[in-house]
C-alpha positions in Angstrom: 8.2 -39.4 9.2 4.9 -38.3 10.0 3.8 -36.1 13.0 1.3 -37.6 15.5 -2.3 -36.9 15.4 -1.6 -35.0 18.9 0.9 -32.8 17.8 -1.4 -31.7 14.8 -4.3 -31.2 17.1 -2.1 -29.1 19.4 -1.0 -26.9 16.6 -4.5 -26.5 15.3 -5.7 -25.4 18.9 -3.0 -22.8 19.3 -3.2 -21.2 16.1 -7.4 -20.9 16.8 -6.4 -19.5 20.4 -3.7 -17.0 18.7 -6.4 -16.3 16.1 -9.0 -15.7 19.1 -6.4 -13.5 20.8 -6.4 -11.2 17.9 -9.7 -10.6 17.4 -10.3 -9.8 21.1 -7.4 -7.1 20.6 -8.5 -5.7 17.8 -12.1 -5.5 19.1 -10.6 -3.8 22.1 -8.7 -1.2 20.0 -11.9 -0.8 17.9 -13.7 0.4 20.9 -11.2 2.5 22.2 -10.9 4.4 18.9 -14.6 5.5 19.1 -15.0 6.2 22.5 -16.5 9.5 23.5 -15.4 11.6 26.6 -19.1 12.5 27.8 -17.2 13.4 31.2 -15.2 16.2 29.7 -16.8 19.4 28.5 -13.7 20.8 26.8 -13.1 17.5 24.8 -16.6 17.5 23.3 -16.2 20.9 22.5 -12.9 20.1 20.4 -14.8 17.5 18.5 -17.8 19.9 18.1 -20.5 18.0 20.5 -22.3 19.8 23.6 -22.5 17.2 26.6 -26.2 16.3 25.8 -24.8 14.9 22.3 -26.1 17.5 19.9 -23.6 19.1 17.5 -22.6 22.3 18.2 -23.7 23.8 14.9 -27.1 23.1 15.8 -27.4 25.4 18.3 -26.0 28.4 16.2 -28.6 31.3 15.4 -29.5 31.7 12.1 -28.7 35.3 12.0 -25.3 35.0 13.3 -24.3 32.3 11.1 -25.4 34.4 7.9 -23.6 37.5 9.2 -20.5 35.3 9.6 -20.8 33.9 5.8 -21.3 37.4 4.5 -18.3 38.6 6.5 -16.5 36.1 4.9 -17.9 36.2 1.3 -17.1 40.4 1.6 -13.5 39.6 2.5 -13.2 37.0 -0.5 -14.3 39.6 -2.6 -12.2 42.6 -1.4 -9.0 40.2 -1.7 -9.5 39.0 -5.0 -7.0 40.4 -7.6 -8.0 42.2 -10.3 -6.5 41.3 -13.3 
C-alpha cells in the first residue's frame, strides 16, 4: 500500500522545518559563545581586554616587561638542580 502524495509532502515539510529550527538554534548558541561583555570591566580584564578593545599586553611598558622576564629567568637558573 502506497502513502498518499500529501502525506509524503507533509513529512518532507516537517523535516525541513525541524532542520531550519536546528540551524537557527545552533546560530544563536554560536553567537552567545563569542559574545564579549563590553559593559563589564572586570570580565574584560579576566579575558585580557580593556574597555576600548585593546589587549592588556599592548599597554605594558617594555622596561617592566623585561624586568619581569629577567626575574623569572633568574628564578629558573637558581632553581635548576646541579647534577
